[in-house]
C-alpha positions in Angstrom: 0.0 0.0 0.0 1.3 3.4 -0.9 2.3 5.8 2.0 0.1 8.6 0.8 -3.1 9.3 2.6 -6.4 8.3 1.0 -8.8 10.7 2.5 -12.4 9.5 2.4 -14.1 11.6 5.1 -15.1 14.7 3.3 -18.4 14.8 5.1 -16.4 15.5 8.3 -14.2 18.2 6.8 -12.5 19.0 3.6 -8.9 20.2 2.9 -8.4 23.9 2.5 -7.9 24.7 -1.2 -4.7 26.5 -2.2 -6.6 29.3 -3.9 -8.7 29.9 -0.8 -5.6 30.0 1.5 -3.9 32.5 -0.8 -6.8 34.8 -0.7 -7.1 34.6 3.1 -3.4 35.2 3.9 -3.4 39.0 3.3 -6.1 39.4 5.9 -4.0 37.6 8.5 -1.0 39.8 7.9 -1.4 43.0 5.8 -5.1 43.9 6.2 -5.5 43.1 9.9 -7.5 46.2 10.7 -10.8 46.0 12.6 -13.7 46.3 10.0 -15.5 48.7 12.3 -12.6 51.2 12.1 -12.6 54.2 9.8 -8.9 54.1 8.8 -7.7 52.5 5.6 -6.8 48.9 6.7 -10.1 48.7 8.5 -12.0 49.8 5.4 -10.1 47.2 3.4 -11.3 44.5 5.8 -14.8 45.8 5.6 -14.7 45.6 1.8 -13.4 42.1 1.9 -16.3 41.0 4.1 -18.8 42.5 1.8 -17.3 40.9 -1.2 -17.5 37.5 0.6 -21.1 38.3 1.4 -21.8 38.9 -2.3 -20.2 35.6 -3.2 -22.2 33.6 -0.7 -25.4 35.3 -1.7 -24.8 34.6 -5.4 -24.0 31.0 -4.7 -27.4 30.3 -3.0 -29.4 32.9 -4.9 -30.0 35.1 -2.0 -29.8 38.9 -1.4 -26.6 40.2 0.3 -28.8 41.6 3.1 -30.0 38.0 3.9 -26.5 36.6 4.6 -25.1 36.7 8.1 -21.7 35.3 9.0 -21.3 33.1 12.1 -18.5 31.0 13.7 -19.6 27.7 12.4 -22.5 25.6 11.0 -23.3 24.6 14.6 -23.7 28.3 15.6 -25.9 28.9 12.6 -28.1 26.0 13.5 -28.3 27.2 17.1 -29.1 30.7 16.2 -31.8 29.7 13.7 -33.5 27.4 16.0 -33.3 29.3 19.3 -33.8 32.6 17.5 -37.0 31.5 15.8 -38.3 29.6 18.9 -37.8 32.5 21.2 -39.1 35.1 18.7 -42.4 33.2 18.4 -42.9 31.7 21.8 -45.9 33.9 22.5 -47.6 32.4 19.5 -46.8 28.8 20.5 -44.2 26.5 21.9 -44.5 23.5 19.6 -41.7 22.8 17.1 -41.1 19.9 14.7 -37.9 18.2 13.6 -36.7 14.7 12.6 -35.2 11.8 14.4 -32.0 11.9 12.2 -30.8 15.5 12.6 -27.2 16.5 13.3 -26.4 16.9 17.0 -26.1 20.6 16.5 -29.9 20.5 15.9 -30.8 17.6 18.1 -29.2 18.8 21.2 -30.6 22.3 20.7 -34.1 20.9 20.6 -33.4 18.8 23.7 -32.4 21.9 25.6 -35.5 23.8 24.4 -37.6 20.9 25.7 -36.0 21.6 29.1 -37.2 25.2 28.8 -40.8 24.2 28.3 -41.0 23.8 24.5 -42.8 20.7 23.0 -40.8 19.0 20.3 -42.1 16.4 17.8 -39.4 14.2 16.3 -40.6 12.9 13.0 -39.7 9.3 12.1 -38.1 8.4 8.8 -38.5 5.4 6.5 -35.8 2.8 5.9 -34.1 5.1 3.4 -34.0 8.0 5.9 -36.7 10.0 4.2 -39.4 12.1 5.9 -43.0 11.4 5.1 -44.7 14.6 4.1 -48.1 13.4 5.3 -46.7 12.6 8.7 -45.2 16.1 8.9 -48.6 17.5 8.1 -50.3 15.3 10.7 -47.8 16.5 13.3 -48.6 20.2 12.9 -50.6 21.7 15.8 -52.3 25.0 16.2 -49.3 26.3 18.3 -46.5 25.0 15.9 -44.1 27.9 15.2 -41.0 26.2 13.8 -40.1 23.3 11.6 -36.4 22.3 11.1 -35.4 19.5 8.7 -31.9 18.9 7.4 -31.4 19.1 3.6 -28.9 16.2 3.4 -28.0 13.7 6.2 -24.4 13.8 7.3 -24.3 10.1 7.9 -26.3 8.3 5.3 -26.4 11.1 2.6 -30.2 11.0 2.1 -31.7 14.1 0.6 -35.0 15.4 2.0 -37.9 16.9 0.0 -37.1 20.4 1.3 -39.1 22.3 -1.3 -42.3 20.4 -0.4 -41.7 20.8 3.3 -41.1 24.5 2.9 -44.4 24.8 1.0 -46.3 23.0 3.8 -44.7 25.4 6.4 -45.4 28.4 4.3 -49.1 27.5 3.8 -49.4 27.0 7.6 -47.6 30.3 8.4 -44.8 28.3 10.2 -41.1 29.3 10.1 -39.0 26.7 8.3 -35.2 26.1 8.8 -33.0 23.7 7.0 -29.5 22.6 8.1 -27.8 22.6 4.6 -24.3 22.1 6.0 -23.8 18.9 4.0 -25.7 20.1 0.9 -24.1 23.4 0.0 -21.1 22.9 -2.2 -22.2 19.3 -3.1 -25.5 19.9 -4.8 -27.3 23.0 -6.1 -28.9 25.0 -3.4 -31.3 27.9 -4.4 -33.0 29.4 -1.4 -35.6 31.2 -3.5 -36.6 28.0 -5.3 -36.6 26.0 -2.1 -38.7 28.6 -0.3 -36.9 28.2 3.1 -36.9 30.9 5.8 -33.6 30.0 7.4 -30.7 28.0 6.1 -27.4 27.1 7.7 -24.1 26.3 6.0 -20.4 25.8 6.9 -17.2 26.8 5.1 -15.1 23.7 5.9 -17.5 21.4 4.1 -16.6 22.8 0.7 -12.8 23.3 0.9 -13.0 26.4 2.9 -11.7 27.2 6.4 -13.0 25.9 9.7 -14.4 28.4 12.2 -16.8 30.2 9.8 -20.4 29.6 8.8 -23.4 31.4 7.4 -27.0 31.8 8.4 -29.4 32.8 5.6 -32.3 34.7 7.0 -35.1 35.4 4.5 -36.1 39.0 4.2 -39.0 39.7 6.5 -38.3 36.8 8.8 -37.6 37.9 12.4 -35.6 35.9 14.8 -33.9 36.9 18.1 -30.2 37.7 18.1 -27.8 34.9 19.1 -25.0 37.1 20.5 -25.2 40.6 21.9 -22.5 43.2 22.0 -21.4 45.3 19.1 -23.2 46.3 16.0 -21.6 43.7 13.7 -23.7 41.9 11.1 -26.3 44.6 11.0 -26.8 44.4 14.8 -27.8 40.7 14.7 -24.5 38.9 15.5 -22.1 40.7 17.7 -18.3 40.1 17.8 -15.4 41.3 15.8 -15.5 39.5 12.5 -13.2 36.6 11.5 -12.0 38.4 8.4 -9.7 35.8 7.0 -12.3 33.1 7.6 -15.0 35.1 5.9 -12.8 35.8 3.0 -12.1 32.1 2.8 -15.7 31.0 2.8 -16.5 33.5 0.1 -13.8 32.2 -2.2 -14.5 28.6 -1.4 -18.2 28.8 -2.2 -17.4 30.7 -5.4 -15.0 27.9 -6.5 -17.4 25.1 -5.6 -20.3 26.6 -7.6 -18.1 27.2 -10.7 -17.5 23.4 -11.1 -20.5 22.1 -9.2 -22.1 20.0 -12.0 -18.8 18.5 -13.1 -17.7 17.7 -9.6 -21.1 16.1 -8.8 -20.8 13.7 -11.7 -17.2 12.8 -11.0 -17.6 12.3 -7.3 -20.8 10.3 -7.8 -19.0 8.1 -10.3 -16.3 7.3 -7.7 -19.0 6.5 -5.1 -20.8 4.1 -7.5 -17.5 2.5 -8.6 -16.7 1.8 -4.9 -20.2 0.5 -4.2 -20.2 -1.9 -7.2 -16.7 -3.2 -6.5 -17.5 -3.8 -2.8 -20.8 -5.5 -3.5 -19.3 -7.7 -6.2 -16.3 -8.8 -4.1 -17.7 -9.0 -0.6 -20.7 -10.5 1.1 -23.0 -9.6 4.1 -23.1 -5.9 3.3 -26.0 -3.5 3.5 -26.3 0.0 1.8 -27.7 2.6 4.2 -29.7 5.6 3.0 -31.5 6.2 -0.3 -30.1 4.3 -3.3 -30.3 7.3 -5.6 -31.6 10.4 -3.8 -28.4 11.0 -1.9 -25.3 13.2 -1.8 -22.9 12.4 -4.6 -20.0 11.6 -2.4 -21.7 9.7 0.4 -21.5 5.9 0.8 -22.6 4.4 4.1 -22.3 0.6 4.4 -23.0 -1.9 7.2 -20.6 -4.9 7.4 -22.0 -7.8 9.3 -19.9 -9.6 11.8 -17.4 -6.8 12.3 -17.2 -3.6 14.4 -16.9 -0.3 12.6 -14.4 1.3 15.0 -12.1 -1.6 14.5 -12.4 -1.3 10.8 -11.7 2.4 11.0 -8.5 1.9 13.0 -7.2 -0.9 10.8 -7.9 1.2 7.6 -6.1 4.1 9.3 -3.1 1.9 9.7 -3.2 1.5 5.9 -3.4 5.3 5.5 -7.1 5.3 4.6 -9.3 7.8 6.5 -13.0 6.9 6.9 -15.7 7.4 9.6 -17.4 4.7 11.7 -21.1 4.7 12.5 -20.9 4.7 16.3 -20.8 7.6 18.7 -18.2 6.3 21.1 -16.0 9.3 20.4 -18.6 11.5 22.0 -18.5 9.5 25.2 -21.5 7.4 24.2 -21.5 3.6 23.8 -24.7 3.8 21.8 -24.6 3.4 18.0 -25.6 6.2 15.7 -29.1 7.6 16.3 -29.5 8.0 12.5 -28.8 4.3 11.8 -31.2 3.2 14.5 -33.8 5.5 13.2 -33.7 3.9 9.7 -34.3 0.5 11.4 -30.8 -1.0 11.7 -30.1 -3.3 14.6 -27.5 -2.3 17.1 -25.2 -5.0 15.6 -25.5 -3.6 12.1 -25.2 0.0 13.3 -22.0 -0.8 15.1 -20.7 -2.4 11.9 -21.3 0.7 9.7 -18.7 2.8 7.9 -19.2 6.1 6.1 -17.0 6.7 3.0 -17.3 10.3 1.7 -15.5 11.1 -1.5 -14.1 14.4 -2.7 -13.0 15.9 -5.9 -9.3 15.1 -5.3 -10.0 11.3 -5.0 -9.3 9.0 -7.9 -10.3 5.6 -9.3 -6.9 4.3 -8.0 -8.1 5.4 -4.5 -11.2 3.3 -4.9 -9.1 0.2 -6.0 -6.8 0.6 -3.0 -9.8 1.1 -0.7 -11.5 -2.1 -1.9 -8.3 -4.1 -1.6 -7.8 -2.8 2.0 -11.5 -3.5 2.9 -11.3 -7.1 1.8 -8.2 -7.7 3.8 -9.5 -5.9 6.9 -13.0 -7.4 6.9 -11.6 -10.9 6.2 -9.2 -10.5 9.2 -11.9 -9.2 11.5 -14.5 -11.8 10.5 -12.1 -14.6 11.4 -12.7 -13.4 15.0 -16.4 -13.8 14.7 -17.9 -17.2 15.7 -21.1 -16.3 14.0 -19.4 -15.6 10.7 -17.2 -18.7 10.9 -20.2 -20.8 11.6 -22.1 -19.4 8.7 -19.1 -19.7 6.3 -18.4 -23.3 7.2 -16.1 -22.9 10.2 -18.5 -25.0 12.3 -19.7 -28.1 10.5 -22.7 -29.1 12.5 -25.8 -28.2 10.6 -27.8 -27.6 13.8 -25.3 -24.8 14.7 -25.6 -23.4 11.2 -29.4 -23.2 11.6 -29.1 -21.5 14.9 -26.6 -19.0 13.5 -29.0 -18.2 10.6 -31.8 -17.7 13.0 -29.7 -15.2 14.9 -28.7 -13.4 11.7 -32.3 -13.1 10.6 -33.1 -11.2 13.7 -30.2 -8.7 13.4 
């Protein structure tokens, strides 16, 4: 195996593009002035921020007055949800989301519940898709906010955001979508979608970490998330992260320029990997929608193995992927997303997310499949269930018992 890193975790973060870094550097060294200042280097910083705002607005078909810079996608989610909930709490305290949201959304709703809000967590089907009729049925007279992610970060499934936005609009309910995984990967047009609030993050499309955006549709009122100075038109206080804002503006501009070509290329790598894995390996399940998914996302469950062990062994081969368990966060429970689509604990713990990027190649896919076969074969030798099913245990009665166990997984 070559020594170079094969990076297949673009859903977690992406490498900073050289062109983005080059545009950021002057605002870390030469143009370091506070954008709120009146002198020349301060004015240069202010101009850079407004150029970035124009770039972001153009990329998602918004007005520049609807773009607000934040410190991350997580902050954008928090601001949208808390801001909308608090703004409308006199009208009602019922809000709706799904069972497969990112923790930035899920944990925010949990805290709102502690503050007296009522939250409905919509179930999803086995592909991870929300049922529009179930959403409609969940709406109450005091529902003031609906938040549904555009693309799931684990299984890649895309939600019918335009249809959901129409339901919310007809009912006079504020609608937010976490589009952190979507922007830069698929076309996102806020006017066409009809959303009121949309969150995105720079480091998901080859921009810097530590900077995000909240789109707030003109006329939509939400409470401020941070108080202090008059930055971001008095809505989000704090001296701006100029270099980061410059970076997100440049990165989103670059991502839109080659969006269609990158979509096709990255999806071709994903499909190549899936076809090779399914043709050369057994006891594997694809998670998420087969076609209506992010171009780079491939989430698979490998029976008889544990995902974290696979992740570590692949890392030893210089291949970076993500497992489907939440142990890193201090929890020994499997992913709430995988459980929500009906996976057993065993399958959820044996899941791996591969997320491809534009710098990956077909050679990367070949090396990945080779490493997967070796890794899974080695780990399955440690599984009595697999050895029994594959002939390691000869007694037919034991085989029948094993098959019964597997059918219940």
